N, C-alpha and C positions, 0 to 999 in steps of 0.2 A: 030360439033354437033348442034342440034336445041335447042331452048329455052325450048321445051317440055322435051328433054333429060335431060337438066340441072335441071329443075324442078323436074323430076322423081328422080334423084339421090340426089338432095338436100333434098327431102322429106324422102328418105330412110335413109340417113346419119344423119338427125335430130332425128331419133328414136334411143335412146341409146341402145334399145334391138336388132337393126339390126346391127350396125357397128361392124364387127369382129375386134378383137384387137390382136389375135395371128397369127403369120405368118402361111401360109398353109403348110401342110405336104409335098407338092411337093417341095416347096422351101427349107424346112428343109432337105429333102432327097438329095438335090442337094448341100448341104453346103460343102461336101468334095470336090467339083469341083471348088469352088471359089478360086480365086488366093490367095496364101499366103502373098504376098505384096499387100495389099490393094490399091485400087485406087478409081475411080469414078464409080457410078452406077446411072442409070436412071430408074425410076419407072413411067412408063406411065400408065394412067388410074388407078392410085394407090389408089383412094378412100380415105379412112381414114388413109392411111399411114402404115398399119400393116407390109408390106414387107419393105418399106423405113425405118421405125423405126428400124426394126431387122437388116437390113443391116448396118445402121449407128452404131448400137451397136457392130457390128462385125468389125468396123473400116473403113467403106467405107464413102466417101464423096458423098452423095446422093442428087439427085434432084428428087422431087416428083411433077408430073403434074396430074391434073384431071380436068374434066369439073365442078365438084361440089365444089362450094366455101365452102359449109358446111363441106364436107369431108376433105378439106384442113384445115379448122379451127379445126376439130376434131384431125387431125394429129399433129397440132401445140399445142394441149393441150388447145385451147381456145373454150370452149364449151359454154361460157356465151351468145354467139350470135346465139345459136341454135333457130330456129323459134319456 
């Protein structure tokens, strides 16, 4: 991704009104298909971690990756560094 993409997403996630916190209805609708014996999950382009956090709460060992450092800070609960 370009630096412009990173800036765009950092700007969006810096706005507390933008960053969604609840998992999408699509993910929740697929919950019954998740393996009963939890394992690893990878959330690519996961933004502020709404899906990664939910999957972790379900017992998965989750890796979250995103171009936005601000989105990852929000996912970690560290919003003090928001621009």
